Wavefront OBJ file of the C-alpha trace (Angstrom):
o trace
v 57.252 51.394 16.512
v 57.046 53.859 13.623
v 56.393 56.937 15.810
v 58.234 56.361 19.104
v 57.688 59.927 20.380
v 53.966 60.114 19.611
v 51.179 58.598 21.660
v 47.907 57.883 19.882
v 44.952 57.621 22.287
v 41.450 56.460 21.421
v 38.995 58.941 22.886
v 36.013 57.799 24.907
v 33.975 60.981 24.431
v 34.441 62.218 27.984
v 35.954 65.600 28.858
v 37.461 64.021 31.980
v 39.544 61.736 29.747
v 41.134 64.746 28.036
v 41.861 66.473 31.348
v 43.337 63.240 32.733
v 45.588 62.751 29.691
v 46.887 66.306 29.980
v 47.495 65.998 33.719
v 49.240 62.613 33.531
v 51.256 63.006 30.342
v 54.989 62.416 30.607
v 56.780 65.716 30.963
v 59.679 64.610 28.727
v 60.193 61.610 26.473
v 63.654 60.005 26.603
v 65.769 60.969 23.614
v 63.583 63.947 22.714
v 65.482 67.100 23.629
v 62.909 69.686 22.587
v 60.289 71.055 24.928
v 57.231 68.855 25.368
v 54.459 69.724 22.955
v 50.795 68.842 22.771
v 48.367 68.578 19.893
v 44.703 67.693 19.720
v 43.529 66.115 16.478
v 39.938 65.255 15.710
v 39.214 61.779 14.382
v 38.184 62.926 10.908
v 41.330 64.911 10.055
v 42.839 64.074 6.701
v 46.456 64.875 5.891
v 46.935 65.188 2.154
v 50.654 66.067 2.280
v 53.560 64.772 4.314
v 54.251 66.857 7.398
v 57.688 66.870 8.974
v 56.678 67.210 12.608
v 60.276 67.733 13.693
v 60.363 70.891 11.529
v 57.105 72.051 13.134
v 58.356 71.393 16.667
v 61.748 72.949 16.013
v 60.162 76.087 14.557
v 57.757 76.429 17.474
v 60.622 75.823 19.913
v 62.780 78.487 18.256
v 59.939 81.008 17.824
v 59.595 81.868 21.481
v 56.890 84.499 20.865
v 54.705 82.089 18.878
v 51.714 80.730 20.756
v 50.983 77.783 18.462
v 51.702 76.212 15.104
v 48.506 75.653 13.120
v 49.072 72.851 10.636
v 45.546 73.216 9.252
v 45.994 76.819 8.129
v 47.673 78.161 5.005
v 47.252 81.322 2.908
v 44.828 79.343 0.721
v 42.349 78.998 3.602
v 40.018 81.951 3.111
v 36.547 80.399 3.532
v 35.100 79.505 6.929
v 32.778 76.530 6.569
v 31.544 76.986 10.131
v 30.487 80.597 9.502
v 29.736 80.011 5.795
v 31.614 83.132 4.762
v 34.845 84.411 3.261
v 37.424 85.384 5.879
v 39.783 88.319 5.985
v 43.289 86.843 5.799
v 46.011 88.038 8.148
v 49.146 89.850 7.078
v 51.752 87.116 6.874
v 55.443 87.392 7.660
v 57.954 84.647 6.939
v 59.537 82.808 9.857
v 63.198 83.141 8.969
v 66.512 82.345 10.616
v 69.391 84.808 10.093
v 70.706 84.628 6.505
v 67.995 82.160 5.456
v 67.007 82.612 1.797
v 63.371 83.558 1.186
v 63.063 80.606 -1.196
v 63.365 78.199 1.746
v 60.471 79.558 3.839
v 58.518 76.762 5.554
v 56.385 78.717 8.002
v 54.516 82.000 8.154
v 53.533 84.005 11.207
v 50.693 86.439 11.782
v 49.003 88.368 14.575
v 45.830 86.597 15.614
v 44.360 89.876 16.889
v 44.360 91.252 13.335
v 42.057 88.648 11.813
v 38.873 86.661 12.341
v 37.079 83.313 12.386
v 39.297 80.275 11.629
v 42.406 82.466 11.766
v 41.500 83.795 15.215
v 41.099 80.599 17.266
v 43.535 80.753 20.166
v 42.992 77.094 21.055
v 41.549 74.411 18.823
v 41.323 70.667 18.340
v 42.190 70.492 14.638
v 45.892 69.750 14.649
v 47.371 72.878 16.172
v 50.570 72.229 18.084
v 51.109 73.948 21.424
v 53.815 74.018 24.033
v 52.642 71.689 26.787
v 53.005 74.385 29.445
v 50.591 76.593 27.441
v 48.048 73.750 27.384
v 48.396 73.474 31.159
v 47.665 77.193 31.570
v 44.541 77.041 29.376
v 43.187 73.920 31.121
v 43.641 75.477 34.569
v 41.481 78.439 33.490
v 38.594 76.227 32.307
l 1 2 3 4 5 6 7 8 9 10 11 12 13 14 15 16 17 18 19 20 21 22 23 24 25 26 27 28 29 30 31 32 33 34 35 36 37 38 39 40 41 42 43 44 45 46 47 48 49 50 51 52 53 54 55 56 57 58 59 60 61 62 63 64 65 66 67 68 69 70 71 72 73 74 75 76 77 78 79 80 81 82 83 84 85 86 87 88 89 90 91 92 93 94 95 96 97 98 99 100 101 102 103 104 105 106 107 108 109 110 111 112 113 114 115 116 117 118 119 120 121 122 123 124 125 126 127 128 129 130 131 132 133 134 135 136 137 138 139 140 141 142
């Protein structure tokens, strides 16, 4: 299997299926020492660059104050197709480890409260990666 720590599930269009998957997911996969994570991805997502998910998961794991890692967002995303308008971009800060050179930055962080539209979604289905316990908390409040 090419992706032994990822489970691809064909959706049936029912909200109950999503709730069931979240409730019954394995809490930890053997051989995967990071916290369990969860990501929703719509069926028409297109990835046009390689993504090293282990880098994403490690960064989210190490950035304890981060709520999510949004793989769909980058500083070049300034137009909201849903709202049909230009968005105000957040103030970005690099996610850096001690003594890490600026030239090796992989991730940026921002305060969601300081922006709008696509940059202000706390929970979405377009490839954002969340800690599984955060998904549990959101689902319980629905």
